[in-house]
C-alpha positions in Angstrom: -21.8 -1.5 10.1 -24.5 -3.9 9.6 -24.3 -7.5 9.8 -26.0 -7.8 6.4 -24.0 -5.5 4.4 -20.5 -6.5 5.9 -22.0 -10.3 4.5 -21.8 -8.0 0.9 -18.5 -6.6 1.3 -17.3 -9.8 1.9 -19.2 -11.3 -1.0 -18.2 -9.1 -3.5 -15.0 -8.8 -2.6 -14.6 -12.7 -2.9 -16.1 -11.9 -5.9 -13.5 -9.7 -7.0 -10.5 -11.8 -5.9 -12.3 -14.9 -8.4 -12.6 -12.8 -11.4 -8.4 -11.5 -11.3 -7.9 -15.2 -10.1 -9.6 -16.4 -13.3 -7.8 -13.4 -15.1 -4.6 -14.6 -13.8 -4.9 -18.0 -15.1 -6.0 -17.7 -18.2 -2.9 -15.4 -18.5 -0.6 -18.2 -17.1 -2.4 -20.7 -19.5 -1.4 -19.1 -22.6 2.7 -18.3 -21.5 5.5 -20.6 -22.7 7.0 -21.3 -19.1 10.1 -22.6 -20.7 10.0 -19.3 -22.7 9.7 -17.1 -19.1 11.9 -19.6 -17.0 14.4 -18.5 -19.9 13.9 -15.1 -19.4 14.7 -15.6 -15.7 17.8 -17.1 -16.5 19.2 -14.7 -18.5 18.3 -11.9 -16.0 21.0 -9.1 -15.1 20.9 -10.0 -10.8 23.7 -7.6 -10.5 20.9 -5.1 -12.2 17.2 -6.8 -9.8 19.6 -6.2 -7.2 20.8 -2.4 -7.4 17.1 -2.0 -8.3 16.1 -3.9 -4.4 17.6 -1.5 -2.7 17.1 1.6 -4.3 13.4 0.3 -2.7 14.8 1.0 0.7 15.5 4.4 0.8 12.4 5.0 -1.1 10.0 3.2 1.1 11.7 6.5 3.7 10.8 8.5 1.0 7.2 7.8 1.4 7.4 7.9 5.3 9.2 11.1 5.3 6.0 12.2 2.8 3.4 11.7 5.5 5.6 12.3 8.1 5.6 15.7 7.2 2.0 15.4 7.6 1.8 13.9 10.9 3.5 16.9 12.7 0.6 19.1 11.8 -0.7 17.8 13.9 1.7 16.0 16.7 5.3 17.1 17.0 6.3 13.6 16.7 10.0 12.2 15.2 10.2 12.0 12.1 11.0 8.3 12.5 7.7 7.2 14.2 5.8 7.7 11.3 8.5 6.2 8.6 9.1 2.9 10.6 4.8 2.6 10.8 5.2 2.8 6.9 7.6 0.1 7.0 5.5 -2.4 8.8 2.6 -1.4 8.0 4.1 -2.4 4.3 5.8 -5.5 5.0 1.8 -6.1 7.0 0.9 -6.0 3.6 2.0 -9.1 2.9 0.7 -11.3 4.9 -3.0 -9.3 5.2 -5.7 -8.7 2.6 -7.2 -5.5 1.2 -3.6 -4.4 1.9 -4.3 -4.2 5.2 -1.4 -3.1 6.5 -3.3 0.7 5.8 -4.2 0.0 9.3 -1.9 -1.4 10.7 0.6 1.7 10.7 -2.5 4.0 11.5 -2.8 2.1 15.2 1.4 2.1 14.9 1.0 6.1 14.8 -1.8 6.7 17.2 -0.4 4.5 19.9 2.8 5.7 19.2 2.0 9.7 19.1 -0.6 9.5 21.5 -2.8 10.7 19.4 -6.6 9.3 18.3 -6.9 6.4 15.7 -9.7 8.7 13.8 -7.3 11.6 13.6 -4.0 9.0 12.8 -6.7 8.2 10.1 -7.3 11.5 9.0 -3.5 11.7 8.3 -4.1 8.7 6.3 -6.4 10.3 4.2 -4.6 13.0 3.4 -1.2 11.7 2.8 -2.9 9.4 -0.4 -4.1 12.6 -1.5 -0.9 13.9 -1.7 0.6 11.3 -3.1 -2.0 10.3 -5.7 -2.4 14.1 -7.4 1.5 13.9 -7.5 1.3 9.9 -9.2 -1.2 11.3 -11.8 1.0 14.5 -12.0 3.6 12.4 -13.4 1.5 9.8 -15.0 -0.5 12.8 -17.1 2.4 13.3 -18.8 2.7 9.6 -20.4 0.4 10.4 -23.4 3.0 13.0 -24.1 5.8 10.7 -24.2 4.2 7.4 -25.2 0.9 7.1 -28.3 -0.5 5.9 -25.3 -4.5 4.4 -25.9 -7.1 7.1 -26.0 -8.8 5.2 -22.8 -5.5 5.6 -20.9 -5.1 8.8 -21.4 -8.9 9.9 -20.8 -8.1 7.8 -17.3 -5.1 9.4 -16.3 -6.3 13.2 -16.9 -10.0 12.2 -14.8 -7.5 10.4 -12.3 -5.2 14.1 -11.7 -8.9 15.4 -11.6 -10.5 13.0 -9.3 -7.3 13.5 -7.4 -7.1 17.3 -7.0 -11.0 17.3 -6.3 -10.6 15.0 -3.3 -7.4 17.6 -2.4 -10.2 20.5 -2.3 -12.9 18.5 -0.1 -10.5 17.4 2.6 -9.1 21.8 2.5 -12.6 22.5 2.8 -13.8 19.8 5.7 -11.0 21.3 7.7 -10.9 24.5 6.8 -15.0 25.0 7.9 -16.6 22.9 9.6 -19.4 24.0 8.9 -19.9 22.4 5.6 -19.3 18.8 7.2 -22.5 16.2 5.9 -25.3 15.2 7.9 -25.1 11.5 8.2 -23.0 8.2 9.1 -20.4 9.3 6.6 -20.7 13.5 8.7 -20.2 11.5 11.9 -16.8 9.9 10.1 -15.7 13.2 8.6 -15.9 14.9 12.6 -13.8 12.3 13.9 -10.9 12.4 11.7 -11.2 16.2 11.0 -8.5 16.5 13.7 -5.9 14.7 11.6 -6.4 16.4 8.0 -5.4 19.5 10.1 -2.7 19.7 8.1 -4.1 20.8 4.8 -4.4 23.9 6.9 -0.8 23.6 6.9 0.5 24.7 3.1 3.9 24.5 3.6 4.0 20.5 5.4 1.7 19.7 1.8 4.8 21.4 -0.2 6.3 19.3 2.1 4.5 16.2 2.1 4.5 17.1 -1.9 8.6 17.0 -2.4 8.8 13.6 -1.0 6.2 12.5 -2.3 8.0 13.5 -5.8 11.0 12.1 -4.7 9.4 8.6 -4.1 8.2 8.7 -7.1 11.6 9.2 -8.6 12.9 6.5 -6.8 9.9 4.0 -8.2 10.9 5.0 -11.9 14.0 4.5 -11.2 13.4 1.1 -9.8 11.2 0.5 -12.8 14.0 1.3 -15.3 16.8 -1.0 -13.4 14.4 -4.1 -13.3 12.8 -3.5 -17.2 16.6 -3.2 -18.2 17.4 -6.3 -16.2 15.4 -8.6 -18.2 16.5 -7.0 -21.1 12.8 -4.8 -21.8 12.9 -1.5 -23.1 13.6 0.7 -20.4 12.9 4.4 -21.0 10.9 7.4 -19.1 7.9 6.1 -20.8 7.9 2.4 -20.4 8.6 2.5 -16.6 5.7 4.8 -16.1 3.8 2.6 -18.0 4.6 -0.2 -15.4 3.8 1.9 -12.2 0.4 3.1 -14.0 -0.5 -0.4 -14.4 0.9 -1.5 -11.0 -0.8 1.1 -9.1 -4.0 0.3 -11.2 -4.1 -2.6 -10.6 -3.5 -2.2 -6.9 -6.6 -0.1 -7.3 -8.9 -3.7 -7.0 -8.6 -5.6 -3.8 -6.5 -7.9 -3.8 -5.1 -10.7 -1.5 -1.9 -10.5 0.4 1.3 -9.4 -0.8 -1.6 -7.8 -3.9 0.0 -11.5 -5.3 -2.0 -11.6 -8.9 -2.8 -8.1 -8.8 0.5 -6.8 -9.5 1.7 -9.3 -11.8 -1.1 -8.5 -14.3 -1.2 -5.6 -13.7 2.4 -5.0 -14.5 2.5 -7.5 -17.1 -1.0 -6.5 -18.7 1.1 -3.0 -19.4 4.5 -4.3 -21.0 1.8 -6.2 -23.4 -0.5 -3.7 -24.4 2.7 -2.0 -25.6 3.4 -5.0 -27.9 6.0 -6.9 -26.0 6.9 -10.1 -25.7 4.0 -12.4 -22.9 6.9 -14.7 -21.6 9.1 -11.8 -21.0 6.5 -9.9 -20.0 5.4 -12.4 -17.0 8.8 -13.0 -16.0 9.9 -9.5 -15.2 6.0 -8.8 -13.5 7.4 -12.1 -11.4 10.4 -10.8 -10.6 10.1 -6.8 -10.4 6.7 -8.3 -7.6 9.7 -9.7 -5.9 12.6 -7.2 -5.9 9.2 -4.3 -4.5 8.3 -7.0 -1.6 12.1 -8.2 -0.1 12.8 -4.9 0.9 9.9 -3.9 2.8 9.7 -7.4 4.3 13.5 -7.1 5.7 12.8 -3.1 7.2 9.6 -3.9 8.4 11.4 -6.8 10.2 13.7 -4.5 11.5 11.6 -1.7 12.4 9.0 -3.7 14.1 11.0 -4.2 17.5 10.5 0.1 17.7 6.8 -0.3 18.4 7.5 -2.9 21.0 6.4 -1.2 24.6 9.4 -0.2 26.7 10.3 -2.7 29.4 9.8 -1.3 33.0 12.9 0.0 35.0 13.8 -2.0 38.0 12.3 -0.2 41.2 14.4 0.5 43.8 14.1 -1.5 47.2 11.7 -0.2 49.8 12.5 0.8 52.5 10.9 -2.0 54.7 13.0 -4.7 52.6 16.2 -2.8 53.0 15.3 -2.7 56.6 14.6 -6.6 56.7 18.2 -7.3 54.3 20.0 -6.1 57.8 17.9 -7.2 60.5 
């Protein structure tokens, strides 16, 4: 990438952050913060802690989803991708642009002994499977709740887009002659080995199964979090919150997705007539429930990737003779 293009992309990121930051500030200035703090005081701590605890197995399921695809490339222990997922998500709390994805890519490459390009291919396929399952869940939302027409269009268009991407990756994995020319073609050639799981229906089915279980867990967390703040906590409202958050996370974000996450969760509730102050309190609390498990488990799993210490070497014959001399 040329320096000029790098500066342009950096400028675009800064501009997007400024737009998001402005939206957050405008939203915050309209709030009655006494009511926001009152919503926190009235929150059910037991439900909030339960929602936070469920986040631990949810991330593990995401790691198992990824491991199903990784094992089609290299036979590694499932704990390796799971640990890399935990550490990568924890790293995203400190790095901008969800750079934790690069962290988990690097950790897998080093631990599994595969190239970074192959590791990146597994991550791309992992996102495709996860996105397909997410939009399959979200696509039922217009049937459960009278959502705005624009949201229904976004949901179904997103579903078609992710499915189309899946077919593209499958074609690239199966037909080397379909590789495009140019810079993009060179990137595809590098990550092709990581797309091997796309040719393995069993691996894709396992990944989709773990993805479905993970999203069910995320829905349960959203329901508990909504209930903790005394908000409508049925299935449609939980799915609206999840979709709003994931839509906001698609925007380039600062570390821990601060601002984006709150804007997505809060706006989704306000769009359906919820109280602005209670929606804001919920968005902040819900974000904390998502961050705490990943930070704790990321720290727990980090030693897994430390280089093993070299075993002490047996004394040489010369040193042994010298000791007895």
